[in-house]
N, C-alpha and C positions, 0 to 999 in steps of 0.2 A: 038384176044386180041389186036393186033396192030391197027385194025380198031377202036376198042372201045377207045383205048388210044388216037387215033387221034381225036375222037369226044369230049372227055372230056376236059374242059377248067376250071380247078379249080384255077383260078386266085385269088389273095387276095381280089379283089373287089367282085367277084362272091361269094366267101366263106363268105364274110362279110354280103352280102344280105341274105344268107342262115341262118347264125348263128343269126343275129339280128332279122329276121322275125320269126324264130323258137322260140326264147326266148319270143318275144312279143305275139305270138299266144298261147304258153303254159301259159303265165301269164294271158292272157285274158280268156282262158278256165277255169282256176282255181283261178281267181281273188278273188272271194268271200271266198274260202277256205283259200287262202294265207292271205288275209287281216283280216278276221273276226274269223278265227279259229286258224291260226298260228300266227296272229297279226304281220305280216311282211309287209313292204312296198317295193315298187319297187326300190328305190335308192340303198340299200345295195345289193339286188339281182343282179341288173343291173351292179353294180360296180364289183361284184364277177365274172360275165360273162366276163367283160372286162379284168380282171386280169387273169382268166383261159385261155382265148384264145389270150391274149396279148403277147408281146415280151418275157416276162419271163415265159410264160406258153407254149401253143401249137404254138405260133408264127404266128397265122393266122391274128389277128388284130394288125397291126403295122403301125399306121398312119404316122410315120416318114419316112417309106419306100415308102409311097404313095405321098410324097412331101408336106404333111400337115405341116404347120409351125405355129409359134406363132400367126400370124395374123388370121389364120383359127380358132384357139382356142379362140382368142379374139372375133371374130365376131359370132361364134356359141354360145358362152356363153352370149354375148350381146343380141342376138336375143331371145334366150330362156328366159333369165331373164326379158327382156322387156315385152314379152308376158305374163309371169307369174305375174309381178307386175301390169300390166294392168288388168289382171284377178282378182287380189286381190282387186284393186280399184272398179271394177265392182260388185264383189260379196259382198262387205260390205253393211250393211243395209243403207237405205236412210238417208242422212244427218247425217252420223255416227260421223263425226268430230265435228259437232255442239254440241253433247252431251257428247262426250268422249275424248275431246282434252286434258284434264288434265292427264288421264291415259297414253295416247299415248305420250304426251309430256314428261312425266317422263321417259318412256322407251327409248325415243330417245335422251333425254338430259343427266341426271345424270347417268342412267344405261349404256348407250353407252360410255360415257366419262370414267367412272370408269373401264369398261372392257378394253378399249383401253390402259389406263395407267398401269393397273395391268398386262395385258398380255405383255406389253413392258418390264416391270421390269423382268418378268419371262424369256422372251426370252433373255434379256441381261445377266441375272445371270446364266441361265442354259447352254446356247450355247455360251456365251462369245463373242457376236458380239458387234459391235459399237452400242451405244444407239440410234443413229439416224436411223440406220438400223432396230433396234428393234421397233422403232416407226412406221416405214413403215410396218413391218410384222404385228404388232398388229392392225394397221388400217385395213388391209385386213381381219382380223378376227373379227372386231367389228359387221358387219351386220349379222343378222340371215337370213338364206337362205329361200326364199319364196318357192322354189321347194321342199325342204325337209319338210318344214312346211305344205305345201298343201297336201303332200302324207300322212300325219298323221291326220291333223286337219279337212280335208274336205271329205275324201273318205273312212272312215272305221267305223265299229261298235264302236270302242274305242272312236271316236270323240264324239259320243252321250253321253258318260259318263262324259265328261268334260263340265262344265258350258259354255253356249253359249257365255256369255260376255267375258270369257277368250279366247275362240277360236277366236272371232272377234278381240280382242285386240292384240293377238299374230300374227294373220294374217295381221292386219293393220301395226303392227310394222315391220314385215318382208317385207311388200311392200314398206314402207318408207325408211328403214334404209340402203338399198343398195345404194340409192342416197345420204343419209345423211352421209355415210362413206367417201365421197370424201374430205370434209374439213379435216378429220382426216388424210387421206392418204397424202394430200399435205402438211400438217405440217411437216411430216418426210421428204418428198421429197425436199421441199424448204429449210429445215434446213440442208440437206446434200449438196444441189447443189448451193444455193445462197451464195454469198460472204459475205454479211452483214445481220444482223438481220432486218434492215430497209427495204432492198430490198425483203427479204423473206416475211415480213408482208404485204408489198405493193402488191406483187404478189398474196398472199393468199387471201387478201380481194377483190381485183379487179377481179382476174381471177376465183378463186374458189367460193367465197361466192356470189358476185354480178352476175357475168356472168353465171357460170355453174349452181349454185343452185337456186338463186332467179329467174333468167330469165327462168330456166328450169321448175320450178313449175308453174310460171305464164303462160308460153306457154302451158303446159299440161292442166291446168284448162280451158283455152280459147278453146283449141282444143276439149276437152271433152264436154263442154257445147254446142259448135257449132255443133259437130257431133250428139249430142242428139237431138237438134232442127231439124237438117237436116233429120235424120232418122224418127223422129216422123212425120214430114211433108210428107216425101215420103210414109210412111205407111198409113197416113190418106188419101192421094190422090191415094192410090192403085198403087203407082209406084214400090213398092217392096213387096215381099211376106215374110212371117215370116221364110220360109225355107232359106232365104239368110241372116238372122240375124247373124248366126254364121260366115259366110264369112265376113260380115261387121265388126264384132267384132275382128276377127283375123287380117284383113287388117288394122284396126285402130291401133292395137298394132304395126304392122310393120311400118305404117306411122309415128307413134311417134318415133320409133327407127331411121328412116331416118331423121326426123326433128332434133332430138337431136344430132345425130352423125355428120350431115352435118354442123350444126351451132356451134358445139363444146361445147354444153351445156350438162348438166347431163341427159343422156338418160333415166335413171330409174325414176328420178323425173318427167320428161315429161310424161312417160308412166303411172306412178301411178297417177299423177295429172289428166291426161286425163281419166283414168279409173274411178276415183272418180267423176270427173265432169260429165262424160257420164252417170253414174248411180245415180247421186245425188238425183233425184226426185223419184227413185224407178220404173219408167216406164219400163225400159229395163228388170229389174229383174222379173217383173210381166209377161212380154211378153215371157220370156224364162225360166219360172219356171220349165217346164218339160224337158228342154234340159240339158243334163249332160255335159256342156262345160268343166269343169275341168277334167273329166274322159278322154275325147278325148285328151286334151292337155298333161296331165300327161303321158299317154301311148305312144303317138306318138313322142313327143319332149323330155320330161324329161328323160324317161328311156333310150332313145338313147344317150343322152348326158352323162349319168352316165356310160354307157358301154364304151363310148369314154374315159372318165376320167380314168376308170380302166385300159384301154390299154396304157395310157401315164404316169402312175405313175412312177416317176424316182427312182426306187428301188436302183440303184447303187450310187445315190447321197446322200443316207441317212447315209453313212459312211464318215469318214474324207477324205478331199481332200486338194489340195494346198490352196484353198481359204476358206475352212471350216474345219480347223484342229481339232476342238473340237466337231464335229458332231459324234454321235454314236446312235445306236438303243436305248440303255438305256437312254441316255439324251433326245432323242426325245419322247420316251414313258413317261418319267418323266414330260417333258414339257406339253404333251397332258393332263396328269392327272391334273396337276396344273391349266391349262387353263379351263378344264371342271368343276373343283371344285370351282374356285375363280373368273372366268371372270364375272359371272352374279349372282350366287346364293347369296353371302353375301350382295350385294348392293340391290337386290330386297327384301330380307328379312328385311333389315334395313329401306327401304323406303316403306314398305307395307302400313303403315298408310296414306301415301301421294298419293297412287295410288288407286283411288276410285273403280276401277273394281276388285281389289284384296281384298278379304274380310276375308280370313283366312291365317294362316301361311303355311298350307299345299298347298293352292293355290299359295302362294308366292314361295314356294319351287319348285312347278311344273313349274311355269313361269320362275323362275331362271334357272332351269335345261334345259328347252326346248328352247335352243338358238342355233340351229344347224348351222354349217358352211359348205357351199357347193359351188355352182356355183358363188355366189357373191364374195367369196374370190378368186376363180379361175380367174374371170374377173379382179378383182382389182390388183392381183399380175402381170398379163400381162400388165395392165395399168401402174403399177409402173416400170416394166422393160422397157416399151416403153419410159417413161419420162426420165429414167436414160440413155437409149441407144441413143435416138434421140432428146430429149427435146421436143417431141410431143407425141400425143396419138397413133402414128403409130409405132409398134414394128418392129425391124429387124426380118428377117426370123428365125434366130437363134442367141443366145447370141454371141457377138463379141469375138474374141480371145484375144484382148488387148483393154482395156478401162479404163478410169479414175476411173469408179465406178465398176470395175470388181468384187470386193469382195461383194458388195451389190447385184449385178445382180446374181451372183452365189449362194448367201446365201438364198435369199428370196424364190426362187422357190421350193427347196426341203422342206423347213420348212412348207410352206403353203400347199403343196401337202400332207405331212404327217398328218398335223392337219385335213385337209379336209377328208382324208381317215379314220382317227380315229373317227371324228364326224359322218360321214355317218354310220359307224358301231355302235357306241354307241347310237346315237339318233335314228337310224333306228331300233335297237333292244330294245329300251327303252319301247316301247309299250308292247312287249311280256313280259318283266321283270315285268312291273307294273301290267299287267293283271294277270300273274301267282302269283305274290306276293299278290295281292288283293284276289285272289281265296283261297289261303291257309291260309290267315289271318282270314278267317271267320270260324265259327263253322261248323262242317261237315254237319249238317242239313240245312245250309243256302247256301251251295255251289251249283253252277250250275252243271248240268250233265257233261259238257265238261270243262276241265281245262281252266280257263280264259274266260269262256263263259258268265260271268255275264253281265247284260245289264243295271243295275241300276247305278246311279251316283257314282263317286268315293268318298270314305270316306273322311270326314273332309273338304268337299267342299260344298258350299251353292248352291243349285240348285233351280232355281226359276220356279216352275211349269212345265208344259208341253212345250217342246221346239221343236215342230214339224215344226214351220215356222221360217225360217232364215231371211226373209225380210217382213216388214210390207207392207200393201197395199199402193198404190200410194196416195190415198186420206186421209190416216190416219197419224196423228202426234204421234202416240203411239211409245214409244221407245221399241224396242225388247230386249234391254239389260239395264233394269232399274238399276240405281245406288241407293243403300240404303245408305243414308248419315249418318245413325247411326253407320256404321262400319268404 
């Protein structure tokens, strides 16, 4: 026994490799059953693994004891989000914005603004924090998460039951709005940190709007179009084989992250703009039609990040502390319910007639509900803490013991983590609830043999013919998501 004990090395790192790989292997083996029969996605399952084996569970996964700090969380979420928003841009149909800019514009403009303000009011009233802090918190919650969206909209049987135009619109929104959230975030930050309104407006316009956002999207489009031309030329001259397309795709996303973070512009707008420009003509989609790129990315990167999030959930900060005296589990749950109900649903229902891709009120309700909050919010809250701690985008390893904005720094982290956790569970389980509800709402003779096993389109949604192709051919100008102007 002594000899065996000497050989065993169950260090936290080694156990992490074992636990994480075991989860991913089991998920891969039963992925079709989990997604298409149980109607579950990997984010809630991965988060539960992180919680179970995290500090408050078995204590095996404890990133804080490994020396992992806020900057690691920031960079990990930055990289995964950049890859995902690049993927969203690539997977959209060719010239998507040319035909659907009105719908996407409404979701990024009025819908995001309404959700930001309404969420700020709820945070202010329920948790009794300063309204400027509430604006920062609500800005972190405005974007819909591309990782959670992709896990439902792109990789399951349920996705085929949702009209393709809605899937594309929600995917496009989730790819754009992580970058679009920066102007909302910096309104709250500048309101809290700038001495005068004039200086706050100046910083917001010059730094956020012009440098970070405008330059970011321009750089992204230029990079994407240039990469498209370079890859097409290399493929035409037989300099590269199609087996390396995935490597090129992945490295392009990382390159965009490096460009954006180095120049201090909006990483996510650079990545999304590059992905959209890269796939604008549909050539790359045609070449990689048989390659399941999202499957690989979701399993290897996204699930790992949600396990990590489950392990760092700050459970002990969900109660009252010196800087958050009004926090409690009841108040946080109440806030979560209010945000889920009123952040998007009322405004999408109200603006249904102005969003061409939404044709019925059931579709509006679905789009209003399906606004998950995840890694985008996690990155933004670290960005907010960094700005408050150092006046840069580089956070301190841990929140300082004494700081001018200590109350804000200590408040925003637990609020965002709790809302992310709630959103992962609610939106991750929504597919199962909708599928089971749809099953039992039918007459017995029309139900599928398995509960929730229906494959036809969801009720009270308009489905336009057979939707087997997500991307039109390169030489065709046909719109895969036609808009019926009569609605």
